[in-house]
ChimeraX commands (.cxc) that place a marker at each C-alpha (Angstrom):
marker #1 position 12.66,33.02,8.57 radius 0.5
marker #1 position 13.64,34.50,5.24 radius 0.5
marker #1 position 13.56,32.48,2.06 radius 0.5
marker #1 position 17.37,32.63,1.64 radius 0.5
marker #1 position 17.83,31.41,5.23 radius 0.5
marker #1 position 15.41,28.52,4.64 radius 0.5
marker #1 position 17.29,27.48,1.52 radius 0.5
marker #1 position 20.62,27.67,3.35 radius 0.5
marker #1 position 19.24,25.54,6.21 radius 0.5
marker #1 position 17.88,22.91,3.81 radius 0.5
marker #1 position 21.05,22.78,1.74 radius 0.5
marker #1 position 20.92,19.95,-0.75 radius 0.5
marker #1 position 17.71,18.61,0.83 radius 0.5
marker #1 position 15.54,21.33,-0.77 radius 0.5
marker #1 position 13.21,20.15,-3.55 radius 0.5
marker #1 position 13.49,16.89,-5.46 radius 0.5
marker #1 position 16.93,15.32,-5.60 radius 0.5
marker #1 position 17.65,12.63,-8.19 radius 0.5
marker #1 position 19.07,9.51,-6.54 radius 0.5
marker #1 position 21.82,7.35,-8.03 radius 0.5
marker #1 position 21.40,3.74,-6.78 radius 0.5
marker #1 position 24.56,2.11,-5.41 radius 0.5
marker #1 position 23.88,-0.80,-7.79 radius 0.5
marker #1 position 21.32,-2.17,-10.24 radius 0.5
marker #1 position 20.67,-5.93,-10.52 radius 0.5
marker #1 position 18.50,-7.77,-13.06 radius 0.5
marker #1 position 17.04,-11.29,-13.07 radius 0.5
marker #1 position 17.55,-11.46,-16.84 radius 0.5
marker #1 position 18.27,-8.85,-19.50 radius 0.5
marker #1 position 20.33,-5.72,-18.91 radius 0.5
marker #1 position 20.11,-2.76,-16.57 radius 0.5
marker #1 position 22.31,0.11,-15.40 radius 0.5
marker #1 position 22.22,3.58,-13.90 radius 0.5
marker #1 position 24.14,6.48,-15.39 radius 0.5
marker #1 position 26.05,9.03,-13.28 radius 0.5
marker #1 position 22.92,11.23,-13.07 radius 0.5
marker #1 position 20.70,8.39,-11.78 radius 0.5
marker #1 position 18.70,7.53,-14.90 radius 0.5
marker #1 position 18.15,3.77,-14.87 radius 0.5
marker #1 position 17.86,2.12,-18.29 radius 0.5
marker #1 position 16.88,-1.53,-18.60 radius 0.5
marker #1 position 15.84,-4.01,-21.28 radius 0.5
marker #1 position 14.29,-7.51,-21.30 radius 0.5
marker #1 position 14.25,-7.71,-17.50 radius 0.5
marker #1 position 12.40,-10.39,-15.58 radius 0.5
marker #1 position 13.21,-8.31,-12.48 radius 0.5
marker #1 position 14.94,-5.01,-11.80 radius 0.5
marker #1 position 16.46,-4.36,-8.35 radius 0.5
marker #1 position 17.64,-0.93,-7.22 radius 0.5
marker #1 position 20.02,-1.13,-4.25 radius 0.5
marker #1 position 21.17,1.66,-1.95 radius 0.5
marker #1 position 18.62,4.23,-3.12 radius 0.5
marker #1 position 16.81,4.91,0.20 radius 0.5
marker #1 position 18.85,6.55,2.99 radius 0.5
marker #1 position 18.37,8.67,6.09 radius 0.5
marker #1 position 18.84,11.83,3.97 radius 0.5
marker #1 position 15.24,11.77,2.69 radius 0.5
marker #1 position 11.95,10.64,4.22 radius 0.5
marker #1 position 9.95,10.51,0.98 radius 0.5
marker #1 position 10.72,9.10,-2.45 radius 0.5
marker #1 position 9.15,9.36,-5.89 radius 0.5
marker #1 position 9.81,6.71,-8.54 radius 0.5
marker #1 position 8.93,7.39,-12.17 radius 0.5
marker #1 position 8.95,4.75,-14.88 radius 0.5
marker #1 position 8.11,4.77,-18.56 radius 0.5
marker #1 position 8.47,1.68,-20.70 radius 0.5
marker #1 position 6.98,-1.45,-22.19 radius 0.5
marker #1 position 6.24,-5.08,-21.35 radius 0.5
marker #1 position 6.82,-8.21,-23.40 radius 0.5
marker #1 position 3.27,-9.53,-22.96 radius 0.5
marker #1 position -0.09,-7.99,-23.80 radius 0.5
marker #1 position -0.87,-7.19,-20.16 radius 0.5
marker #1 position 0.95,-8.26,-17.01 radius 0.5
marker #1 position 0.78,-6.76,-13.54 radius 0.5
marker #1 position 3.88,-4.79,-12.57 radius 0.5
marker #1 position 4.76,-5.80,-9.01 radius 0.5
marker #1 position 7.33,-4.75,-6.43 radius 0.5
marker #1 position 9.05,-5.80,-3.21 radius 0.5
marker #1 position 11.02,-3.63,-0.82 radius 0.5
marker #1 position 14.54,-4.86,-0.12 radius 0.5
marker #1 position 17.44,-4.41,2.28 radius 0.5
marker #1 position 21.09,-5.39,1.83 radius 0.5
marker #1 position 20.32,-6.93,-1.56 radius 0.5
marker #1 position 17.45,-9.18,-0.37 radius 0.5
marker #1 position 13.75,-8.74,-1.17 radius 0.5
marker #1 position 11.19,-8.88,1.64 radius 0.5
marker #1 position 8.61,-11.43,0.52 radius 0.5
marker #1 position 6.99,-12.03,3.92 radius 0.5
marker #1 position 3.51,-13.51,3.39 radius 0.5
marker #1 position 0.65,-11.01,3.67 radius 0.5
marker #1 position 2.97,-8.05,4.27 radius 0.5
marker #1 position 1.87,-5.88,1.32 radius 0.5
marker #1 position -1.70,-4.62,1.77 radius 0.5
marker #1 position -3.32,-2.39,-0.85 radius 0.5
marker #1 position -6.61,-0.97,-2.00 radius 0.5
marker #1 position -6.88,-0.02,-5.64 radius 0.5
marker #1 position -9.28,1.29,-8.23 radius 0.5
marker #1 position -8.74,0.28,-11.84 radius 0.5
marker #1 position -10.43,1.74,-14.88 radius 0.5
marker #1 position -10.40,-0.15,-18.16 radius 0.5
marker #1 position -12.50,0.98,-21.12 radius 0.5
marker #1 position -15.92,1.61,-19.56 radius 0.5
marker #1 position -15.39,-0.60,-16.48 radius 0.5
marker #1 position -14.19,0.61,-13.08 radius 0.5
marker #1 position -13.46,-1.90,-10.32 radius 0.5
marker #1 position -12.01,-1.75,-6.82 radius 0.5
marker #1 position -9.98,-4.46,-5.12 radius 0.5
marker #1 position -8.18,-5.13,-1.82 radius 0.5
marker #1 position -5.06,-7.28,-1.98 radius 0.5
marker #1 position -2.91,-8.80,0.77 radius 0.5
marker #1 position 0.12,-10.55,-0.72 radius 0.5
marker #1 position 3.87,-11.09,-0.44 radius 0.5
marker #1 position 4.40,-8.39,-3.13 radius 0.5
marker #1 position 2.75,-5.11,-4.09 radius 0.5
marker #1 position 0.74,-4.82,-7.32 radius 0.5
marker #1 position 1.06,-1.52,-9.18 radius 0.5
marker #1 position -0.89,-2.08,-12.41 radius 0.5
marker #1 position -0.68,-3.33,-15.96 radius 0.5
marker #1 position 2.38,-3.09,-18.16 radius 0.5
marker #1 position 1.81,-4.28,-21.74 radius 0.5
marker #1 position 3.53,-4.77,-25.06 radius 0.5
marker #1 position 3.57,-2.16,-27.79 radius 0.5
marker #1 position 1.86,0.53,-25.71 radius 0.5
marker #1 position 3.26,3.40,-23.65 radius 0.5
marker #1 position 3.26,2.48,-19.96 radius 0.5
marker #1 position 3.88,4.94,-17.12 radius 0.5
marker #1 position 4.22,4.70,-13.34 radius 0.5
marker #1 position 4.31,7.46,-10.73 radius 0.5
marker #1 position 4.96,5.90,-7.31 radius 0.5
marker #1 position 5.45,7.57,-3.90 radius 0.5
marker #1 position 7.02,5.82,-0.90 radius 0.5
marker #1 position 6.79,7.32,2.58 radius 0.5
marker #1 position 9.68,6.71,4.99 radius 0.5
marker #1 position 11.03,3.45,3.54 radius 0.5
marker #1 position 14.40,3.84,5.30 radius 0.5
marker #1 position 12.88,4.24,8.78 radius 0.5
marker #1 position 12.16,1.08,10.77 radius 0.5
marker #1 position 8.44,1.75,10.44 radius 0.5
marker #1 position 5.61,0.65,8.16 radius 0.5
marker #1 position 6.08,2.08,4.66 radius 0.5
marker #1 position 3.09,3.78,3.02 radius 0.5
marker #1 position 2.75,3.66,-0.78 radius 0.5
marker #1 position 0.71,5.66,-3.31 radius 0.5
marker #1 position 0.95,4.88,-7.01 radius 0.5
marker #1 position -0.70,5.49,-10.33 radius 0.5
marker #1 position 0.03,3.14,-13.23 radius 0.5
marker #1 position -1.20,3.82,-16.74 radius 0.5
marker #1 position -1.17,1.58,-19.80 radius 0.5
marker #1 position -2.26,3.21,-23.04 radius 0.5
marker #1 position -4.01,0.75,-25.33 radius 0.5
marker #1 position -6.84,1.50,-27.73 radius 0.5
marker #1 position -8.53,2.65,-24.53 radius 0.5
marker #1 position -6.39,3.75,-21.59 radius 0.5
marker #1 position -6.14,1.45,-18.55 radius 0.5
marker #1 position -5.42,3.22,-15.25 radius 0.5
marker #1 position -4.87,1.84,-11.75 radius 0.5
marker #1 position -4.62,3.96,-8.59 radius 0.5
marker #1 position -3.10,2.18,-5.60 radius 0.5
marker #1 position -2.93,3.09,-1.93 radius 0.5
marker #1 position -1.11,0.63,0.27 radius 0.5
marker #1 position 1.21,-0.19,3.11 radius 0.5
marker #1 position 4.06,-2.58,3.75 radius 0.5
marker #1 position 3.23,-3.63,7.30 radius 0.5
marker #1 position 6.72,-4.62,8.51 radius 0.5
marker #1 position 8.63,-2.24,10.81 radius 0.5
marker #1 position 11.81,-2.62,8.77 radius 0.5
marker #1 position 14.34,-0.20,7.31 radius 0.5
marker #1 position 14.70,-0.67,3.54 radius 0.5
marker #1 position 17.40,0.65,1.22 radius 0.5
marker #1 position 16.10,-0.65,-2.10 radius 0.5
marker #1 position 13.24,-1.95,-4.21 radius 0.5
marker #1 position 12.66,-4.66,-6.83 radius 0.5
marker #1 position 10.18,-4.40,-9.73 radius 0.5
marker #1 position 9.00,-7.41,-11.75 radius 0.5
marker #1 position 6.14,-8.17,-14.15 radius 0.5
marker #1 position 3.74,-11.02,-13.36 radius 0.5
marker #1 position 4.73,-12.67,-16.65 radius 0.5
marker #1 position 7.36,-11.97,-19.28 radius 0.5
marker #1 position 9.87,-9.15,-19.11 radius 0.5
marker #1 position 9.82,-5.36,-19.19 radius 0.5
marker #1 position 12.03,-2.60,-20.57 radius 0.5
marker #1 position 12.26,1.15,-20.12 radius 0.5
marker #1 position 13.68,4.02,-18.09 radius 0.5
marker #1 position 13.25,4.76,-14.42 radius 0.5
marker #1 position 14.31,7.53,-12.03 radius 0.5
marker #1 position 14.21,7.78,-8.22 radius 0.5
marker #1 position 13.89,11.15,-6.46 radius 0.5
marker #1 position 14.23,11.92,-2.76 radius 0.5
marker #1 position 12.58,14.81,-0.91 radius 0.5
marker #1 position 11.58,16.00,2.57 radius 0.5
marker link #1:1,2 radius 0.2
marker link #1:2,3 radius 0.2
marker link #1:3,4 radius 0.2
marker link #1:4,5 radius 0.2
marker link #1:5,6 radius 0.2
marker link #1:6,7 radius 0.2
marker link #1:7,8 radius 0.2
marker link #1:8,9 radius 0.2
marker link #1:9,10 radius 0.2
marker link #1:10,11 radius 0.2
marker link #1:11,12 radius 0.2
marker link #1:12,13 radius 0.2
marker link #1:13,14 radius 0.2
marker link #1:14,15 radius 0.2
marker link #1:15,16 radius 0.2
marker link #1:16,17 radius 0.2
marker link #1:17,18 radius 0.2
marker link #1:18,19 radius 0.2
marker link #1:19,20 radius 0.2
marker link #1:20,21 radius 0.2
marker link #1:21,22 radius 0.2
marker link #1:22,23 radius 0.2
marker link #1:23,24 radius 0.2
marker link #1:24,25 radius 0.2
marker link #1:25,26 radius 0.2
marker link #1:26,27 radius 0.2
marker link #1:27,28 radius 0.2
marker link #1:28,29 radius 0.2
marker link #1:29,30 radius 0.2
marker link #1:30,31 radius 0.2
marker link #1:31,32 radius 0.2
marker link #1:32,33 radius 0.2
marker link #1:33,34 radius 0.2
marker link #1:34,35 radius 0.2
marker link #1:35,36 radius 0.2
marker link #1:36,37 radius 0.2
marker link #1:37,38 radius 0.2
marker link #1:38,39 radius 0.2
marker link #1:39,40 radius 0.2
marker link #1:40,41 radius 0.2
marker link #1:41,42 radius 0.2
marker link #1:42,43 radius 0.2
marker link #1:43,44 radius 0.2
marker link #1:44,45 radius 0.2
marker link #1:45,46 radius 0.2
marker link #1:46,47 radius 0.2
marker link #1:47,48 radius 0.2
marker link #1:48,49 radius 0.2
marker link #1:49,50 radius 0.2
marker link #1:50,51 radius 0.2
marker link #1:51,52 radius 0.2
marker link #1:52,53 radius 0.2
marker link #1:53,54 radius 0.2
marker link #1:54,55 radius 0.2
marker link #1:55,56 radius 0.2
marker link #1:56,57 radius 0.2
marker link #1:57,58 radius 0.2
marker link #1:58,59 radius 0.2
marker link #1:59,60 radius 0.2
marker link #1:60,61 radius 0.2
marker link #1:61,62 radius 0.2
marker link #1:62,63 radius 0.2
marker link #1:63,64 radius 0.2
marker link #1:64,65 radius 0.2
marker link #1:65,66 radius 0.2
marker link #1:66,67 radius 0.2
marker link #1:67,68 radius 0.2
marker link #1:68,69 radius 0.2
marker link #1:69,70 radius 0.2
marker link #1:70,71 radius 0.2
marker link #1:71,72 radius 0.2
marker link #1:72,73 radius 0.2
marker link #1:73,74 radius 0.2
marker link #1:74,75 radius 0.2
marker link #1:75,76 radius 0.2
marker link #1:76,77 radius 0.2
marker link #1:77,78 radius 0.2
marker link #1:78,79 radius 0.2
marker link #1:79,80 radius 0.2
marker link #1:80,81 radius 0.2
marker link #1:81,82 radius 0.2
marker link #1:82,83 radius 0.2
marker link #1:83,84 radius 0.2
marker link #1:84,85 radius 0.2
marker link #1:85,86 radius 0.2
marker link #1:86,87 radius 0.2
marker link #1:87,88 radius 0.2
marker link #1:88,89 radius 0.2
marker link #1:89,90 radius 0.2
marker link #1:90,91 radius 0.2
marker link #1:91,92 radius 0.2
marker link #1:92,93 radius 0.2
marker link #1:93,94 radius 0.2
marker link #1:94,95 radius 0.2
marker link #1:95,96 radius 0.2
marker link #1:96,97 radius 0.2
marker link #1:97,98 radius 0.2
marker link #1:98,99 radius 0.2
marker link #1:99,100 radius 0.2
marker link #1:100,101 radius 0.2
marker link #1:101,102 radius 0.2
marker link #1:102,103 radius 0.2
marker link #1:103,104 radius 0.2
marker link #1:104,105 radius 0.2
marker link #1:105,106 radius 0.2
marker link #1:106,107 radius 0.2
marker link #1:107,108 radius 0.2
marker link #1:108,109 radius 0.2
marker link #1:109,110 radius 0.2
marker link #1:110,111 radius 0.2
marker link #1:111,112 radius 0.2
marker link #1:112,113 radius 0.2
marker link #1:113,114 radius 0.2
marker link #1:114,115 radius 0.2
marker link #1:115,116 radius 0.2
marker link #1:116,117 radius 0.2
marker link #1:117,118 radius 0.2
marker link #1:118,119 radius 0.2
marker link #1:119,120 radius 0.2
marker link #1:120,121 radius 0.2
marker link #1:121,122 radius 0.2
marker link #1:122,123 radius 0.2
marker link #1:123,124 radius 0.2
marker link #1:124,125 radius 0.2
marker link #1:125,126 radius 0.2
marker link #1:126,127 radius 0.2
marker link #1:127,128 radius 0.2
marker link #1:128,129 radius 0.2
marker link #1:129,130 radius 0.2
marker link #1:130,131 radius 0.2
marker link #1:131,132 radius 0.2
marker link #1:132,133 radius 0.2
marker link #1:133,134 radius 0.2
marker link #1:134,135 radius 0.2
marker link #1:135,136 radius 0.2
marker link #1:136,137 radius 0.2
marker link #1:137,138 radius 0.2
marker link #1:138,139 radius 0.2
marker link #1:139,140 radius 0.2
marker link #1:140,141 radius 0.2
marker link #1:141,142 radius 0.2
marker link #1:142,143 radius 0.2
marker link #1:143,144 radius 0.2
marker link #1:144,145 radius 0.2
marker link #1:145,146 radius 0.2
marker link #1:146,147 radius 0.2
marker link #1:147,148 radius 0.2
marker link #1:148,149 radius 0.2
marker link #1:149,150 radius 0.2
marker link #1:150,151 radius 0.2
marker link #1:151,152 radius 0.2
marker link #1:152,153 radius 0.2
marker link #1:153,154 radius 0.2
marker link #1:154,155 radius 0.2
marker link #1:155,156 radius 0.2
marker link #1:156,157 radius 0.2
marker link #1:157,158 radius 0.2
marker link #1:158,159 radius 0.2
marker link #1:159,160 radius 0.2
marker link #1:160,161 radius 0.2
marker link #1:161,162 radius 0.2
marker link #1:162,163 radius 0.2
marker link #1:163,164 radius 0.2
marker link #1:164,165 radius 0.2
marker link #1:165,166 radius 0.2
marker link #1:166,167 radius 0.2
marker link #1:167,168 radius 0.2
marker link #1:168,169 radius 0.2
marker link #1:169,170 radius 0.2
marker link #1:170,171 radius 0.2
marker link #1:171,172 radius 0.2
marker link #1:172,173 radius 0.2
marker link #1:173,174 radius 0.2
marker link #1:174,175 radius 0.2
marker link #1:175,176 radius 0.2
marker link #1:176,177 radius 0.2
marker link #1:177,178 radius 0.2
marker link #1:178,179 radius 0.2
marker link #1:179,180 radius 0.2
marker link #1:180,181 radius 0.2
marker link #1:181,182 radius 0.2
marker link #1:182,183 radius 0.2
marker link #1:183,184 radius 0.2
marker link #1:184,185 radius 0.2
marker link #1:185,186 radius 0.2
marker link #1:186,187 radius 0.2
marker link #1:187,188 radius 0.2
marker link #1:188,189 radius 0.2
marker link #1:189,190 radius 0.2
view
């Protein structure tokens, strides 16, 4: 197959496509998505993105840059469908490695939410998260790297799974304590 034929067959599904959520909801603070899909939020106790996972794409990348209101709080997430988070006990299972200064530690977590890493005040924080097939009624695999730049960088690499065979169309992010602010984008690809 020629390259031009491949591109024609893929149509708009070729490469990364920026997703515009159908709605953005916050627990406190403000949050909205512009017409190009950039989500901007401030002082949020939680940030929910609705209608961002569909049958068009199997894989999604979520990128966040921002700040937290406390020195260090874990940024967490829950998958959601029809505007409701899934908080089933023991449904988020992850293995992670975290480096902080000169210490590296590994941990396994089984909770009713996924832990991505530290988000802190006054320091650049970044997240690169991949979700595999969240819209299919299958288990959803997750890979993420969260970085908090302090005097010494703190990095957490996460590999996990949401073990429910459920189709999800959205996701909620929330810090363990305080609020968070920043910009986020969701991309779909196959």
